[in-house]
N, C-alpha and C positions, 0 to 999 in steps of 0.2 A: 204373749208381749207382741204389742202393736205400735209402739212408741215410734215416732219419727226420730231418724238420726238426728245428733245434738246442733249439727249445723244445717238442718234444712229451712230454708227460708219460707217466710209466710205466704199463704196464698195471695195476700195485697201486693207483697214485694214482688212475688213470680208474676201476676198479673200484668204489674206496672212495666216490669222488663220486656216482658212478652209483647206489650203493645208497641213498645219503643222498638224492639226488634221487628215487628209486623210491618211499621212503617217503612223500616230501610229495606225489607223484602218484597215488598209489594204483595202481603198477604191478606189484604183487607176483606176480598172475596171469599177468602177460605175461613174466614170467621164468621162468617154469614150463616145462612140456613143451607140444608144439603142440596136444595134446589139452586141455589145462588151459586155453590160448587159446581153443580153439575153444567152450569149455562155455558162456561168456557173453559175447561180445564187446559185444552193444549196451548190456547194464547195466555193464561196465566204462567206458562211454562216457558221462559226465554232459552234459546238454545245458547249452549257455551257458559252457563252461568255456574261454574264449578269452583270458582273462589269461595273458600271456607270464611263465614262470617266470624267475628271475633268470639272466642269462648267465654262466655258469662256464668259459667258454673265449671266445678270440677269434674272431669272424667268419669263415665260408668263402666268404663272398661275394668274387668276382675273385681267389681264391685259385689259382694255377696247380699243377698236377701238378709232380713232381720229374723233371727232364729224364733220360731213360734210352735206351741204345741199344736194348734188348730189353724188351717187356713179358710179364712171364711170369704165366701167368693158372691159376688154380684153378677148375674149372668143377664145380659142384654141382647135379644134377639132369638125370638123362637120359631123361625122359619125350619126349612130341613137340617139346617147344621145346628142350629143351637138345641133344637129338640132332640137331637140325636147326643151330643155332647153331653148333656146334663147327665144323662145315665153314667158316664166316665166319673164326673165329679162326685156322683152321690155313692159309688162303689167303693172310694178309696177311704182309708183308713187317716183320721187326723184332718179331713176335709167336709166343711159345712156348707151348704147353699142358703144364705140369708136373705136373699132379695134377688127378685125376678123381673123383667122388664120387657115387654111387648105392648105397641098400641093397638094391636088385636087382643082384646082381654080374654077371650077364649083362649088362646095361645098361652097366655100367662098362667091361667089358671090351670091348665092341664100340666103345664110343668111344676106348679105349687103342689098339684096332687102325687104328682110323681116324688117330689122332696117328702113329704109326708110318709106315702106309702114304703119310702126308703127308712123310714122310722127316725126321721130329723123333724125339728120344728115347722111348723108352716113359716116360708119364707114371707118377707113384705113384697107387695105386688105394686108395680108401677104401670100403669095401663093408662094413663091422662093424656094421650096426645106424643108427637112425636119426640118432644123435648123433655118427655119426663124421666129419662134418664139421668138429668142433671141432679135431679133429687137423691137417686139411688147413690150418685158418686159422693155425695156429702155423707153418708151413713157413716156413723163411727163403728160397726160391726162389720164392715167390709175390707179385706186385706186386698184380695185382687177384683179385678173389673174385668171379665171376659167377654168380648164383642163378637158377637155375630150376625151382624146388621148387613143390609146393603151397602156397597162399597163406599158409595159418597157420604156416608156417616161416619168411617171410622175415624177419620181424623178427628173429626170434634169429639166423639166421645172418648178416644184415646187422651186428648187434651185435657177433657173434663175430669177425667179420672186422676190424671197426675196432680193438676191444680189441687184436687181435694186430698192428696196424698196417698192415693191407691196405685197399686201396680197395675198395669194394663198388658192384658195379653188378648191380640188382635188378630182375628182372621185375614187369610189372603186377599187384598193387599192391603198393607198397613196406611196408606193413603193414596189420592190419585195424581199430586202434584208435587213437582219439586221442591217449592218453597214450604209446603206443609210438611214434608221429609226433614226438612233443615229444622222448622219449627219443633218437630217432635224431638228430634236429637236435644234441641238449646232446652227442651224443658224437661226432659229426663235427667239433663246434667244439673239443672236448677233445682228442680224438687226433689233429687235425691231417689227417683221412683223408676224403676224398670218398664221398659216398654217393648214389648217384644213381638216380633212377627211370628204368630204359632204356624210354623211351616213344618206340617206332619209329615211330608214326605222325606225329610231328612232322619226320621225315625223306623223308616222300612227297614227290614232285615237284610235287603241286599246293599242298601245305601249305606248301612252303618258297618256292614262287612268289607264294602270297596273303601269305606273311609281307613280303618283300621290296618286295611292292605297296603293303602297309598302311604299312610304314616308311618308303616313298618319298612318302607322301601320296596316293596314287591313289584312296583309298577317301573321301578329307576327313577331318574328325575321327569318330573311330571311335565308334559307338553300341552297337552290340549284336552279338553272334555265338551260334553254335549248334555243339553237337556231340553226338555218340552212338555208343553200341555197340548197334546192332539188329542182331541175328546170332544166326539160328534155331539153336539150339546142341542141341535136345531129342535128336535122335537121337545125337549124340556124348556128350551127358551120362548116357543111357541105356546107352550102349555097354559092353559087357564088357570090351573091349580098347583102348579110345583111351586113356581115363585109367587110372592105376594105383589103382584103387579108385574110389569115388564122392565124393571128397571135394569135388568141383566143385558137385556137384547137391546136397550134403548143406548147402552155404551157403544153399541156399534154403528151408532150414528153420530156419534161425538169424536172419536179417535181412531186412527188407521193403526196405530202401534200394538205391540203385546200386550193386552189387558191382563195377563196372568203369568208373569215372569218367574214366579217366586219358586214354584213346584219344580220348573226344571233348573233354577239357577241356585237356590238354596242348598241342595247335597253336592252339587260340583264346586261351588265357592269354599265348602265345606272340606271338600278333598283338597282341595289347593290351598288352605289356610287363607282364604280371602280376609282382611282385616286384622289378621293374625300373622303375618309374615311377607305378605302379598297383597296386592289391593287393584281393584277393577279401575281401569284406567280411561277407556274410552268404548263406546259402543257405535256400530255401524249396522242401519237394519234397512233392509227392503221388504216390500209388501205386495202382495198379488192384486188384482182387481177384486171387488167386493161384488160377489156374484151369488154365494150359495145361499146367503137367508133370504135374497128375493125369489130364487126359483123354489126354495122351500116353501115359501108363502104363497106363491102361484100354484104350487101343487097340493098344498095342503089347508089353507084357510078360506074360510067362507068370504064372499063380497061383504063388504060392510063391516069385517073385522077392524078393532082399531089399529092393527099392524099396516093396513093399506096406507095410513098416513106417513109411516116411515120411511126415510131414504137411507139406506145403508151405505157407509162408508168405510167401515172398518174392513182392513184388509182379511180376505179369507184365511191366507197364511203368511206370516211373518217370520223373516229371517234374519238373526241378529248375530253379528260377531262381537263380542267383548275381547277385548287386548287388556291384559294386566301388566303391571309394573314389571314382573319377570319375564315379559314376553310372551307367555302363555296365550292361548285361544281358547275361548268358550263360546260355543255355539248354541243359542236359544232359538226354539220354533214355537210358534202358538197357531192352533187351527182347532176352532170349535163350530166351523160353519160348513164343513163338507164333509164326505163319508168316510170315515178312517177308523180302523181299529185303534182302541187306547193305548197311547204310548207316552212315556215321559223319556223317551231315547236314553238317559243315564247312562252315559259313556264316559269312559276314562282313559287317556293314552299316555304313556310315558317312555322313557328309553328302553325298558325290559318288556314290554307288552302293553294290553290293551284289553280293557272291560267293556262289553257292549249287552245293554239289557233289553227286555220284550222281544224275543226270550233270553235268560240270562246266559252269556256264554263269555269264555275268557281265554286268553292267549298270552301267555308269559313265558319268558327263556328264564331258567332252562327247562321248567317243568313241561313246556308244550314244543312238539316240532311237526314237519311235513304239512305244516299251514291247515292243521286240523283243530278246531277248537276244543277247549279242555271243559272238564266238568265242574261249575263254578261252586256246586255242593262240596267239594272235596276240601273247599277251605273253611267250611263253617265251623270245625272242632277247634281249630286255632284261632281263625279271627273273628268267629260272632262276638257281636257286642255283647257285654255282660248284662244288659237290659233283656236281649233275646235269649239268654242262657238262663237268666232269670224266670221269665216270663215266655215259656217255650210255645204257647199257644193264647197268645192275649186277646182278650174278647172284642166285640164291637166290629166295624165296618172298615174298610180299607187294608184288609189284612192284618189289623191291629195295632195299625200306626197311631190312629186317634188314640187309643187308649195309653200307649207308652208315652205320648207325648205329655198329655196330662198328668199321667202318673209321674214323670221325672221333674215337670214343673213343680206340681206342689211339694215333691220332695225334697227339692232344693230350697222351697220356702220354708218347710219345717224344720230342715236341719241346718238352716242359714249358709247355704253354699252359694256359690258363683253362678249364675243361670248359664245353660249350655249355648244361647246366644242372646244378643243384647241389641239394644237402639240403633246401635250402629250395621249391624247384620240387618235389621229389620228396614232400613233404608237404603243399604246398599242392595238388598235384594228385590225391592221396589223399584229401585230408579230407572231399570229397563222399561217400565211402564210409560213413563212420561217422555223419556228420552228416545225412544224407539220411534215413538210418534212424530216427535221432533226431527229425528232423522230422515223419517221415509216421507214427510214433508219438505224436505231439503235433498231430495234424490239422493239419500244412502250417504249424505254427509256426515262424518263422525260426530259425534256429540261427546263432550267430556263427562265422565262420570266423577260427581264430587266425591272428595275424600272427607267422609263424614268423620272419620277418626281425628282427623286435624294433625296428622302426621304420627300417630301412635300406631299404625297398622305397620311399621318395621319393627315392632317387638313381639317374638312369639308368646304366645298366650294360650291356656287350655279353652277348649271349645266342646262340641259334641262329643270327641273323642276321651270321653269321661274314665274316672276310676271309680268303681263300685264302692259308695259309701260304706264306712265299718259297720 
């Protein structure tokens, strides 16, 4: 079953209203080519533009997928991420990969070969240039468009997917600019198609256990949390083969802010029910000088390498403080340019105790005393999420988070359930990217975080803390 809901507007109607909205939001550059988008993302994100534009469609909060026996997936982008994730789609019952797209034909052909090897029909190939994804999005045998491409293309592909009646699942971040985030919200509401930020860290075993403990009141009344993406990527960013070109490194020549807030923000926002009873109100950010990438280049790259033409402005470490409507504080960090063991921090504190990760440790009253950290694993039997009880050793990278994310997404689509997170979460979790840049450029001045729900955040509703389907 793949019919659109009865009140789904036509593509022509949505294009017309989106164009009118774009004129009011200043998104002209955002609708152009990826290179045009990349030219000036900071300049296109005015500080303090948090007022919600008038809603032109119904809310997508609590809207279920259409039930279907088979989820048909079109995958766009087969760099490291897409090439790894196709295996999860192919391993799940009731999921078919019907189309694959990458401008590097060899990559798309390898993905097609994996699909055939998994016992599925050969998928359609789209390899004719950077914009061939547009044709994939028009296919009638695609229900979900999965996007694993360079960041600057995420918005345009998600937009094309929804305009053609497809749900969009987008790797981090969902877009690079505030006006793009608003347009994705508007398009999701108008087309009645979900646009989801596929934040895999939300499905980590520790993250889901902390989520359930928080919702059970084990931390008391919540006060503060912290998340990060502190990951030394210098070698990968300068590798001639790891990425398809220098696109990720080039973002450090354009923005000063937190380029990858989602891994840290998504889980903590879920603990605190952001958009489901609380909301992120403002962000204040500071950044260090940009020294790490230039020093690495000096020590490791030969004369004449193209990277010597680059001037890095992105802060080596950004630190942001987010304030919520309930007065809670969330700290975010980002550092991919200096030596540092991997950490997402992943901390949560309340009136009854605190959890801190990397390594996992916990201190709760009345369970612990004498200022000694407790054993977090002692809470597994009672508080592990049903996904981790059902899949004790999930396959794949990142400790199984990737697999569980795709398993749960396609399960919701097959059973006609409400997704664990929606376009409002995608926009909120990504908003620190442009807003941290604006704050750093304004010497740490607070920036309003828009209410993408347009007031619906006050109502409690389900999220990642789901009940196992019957």
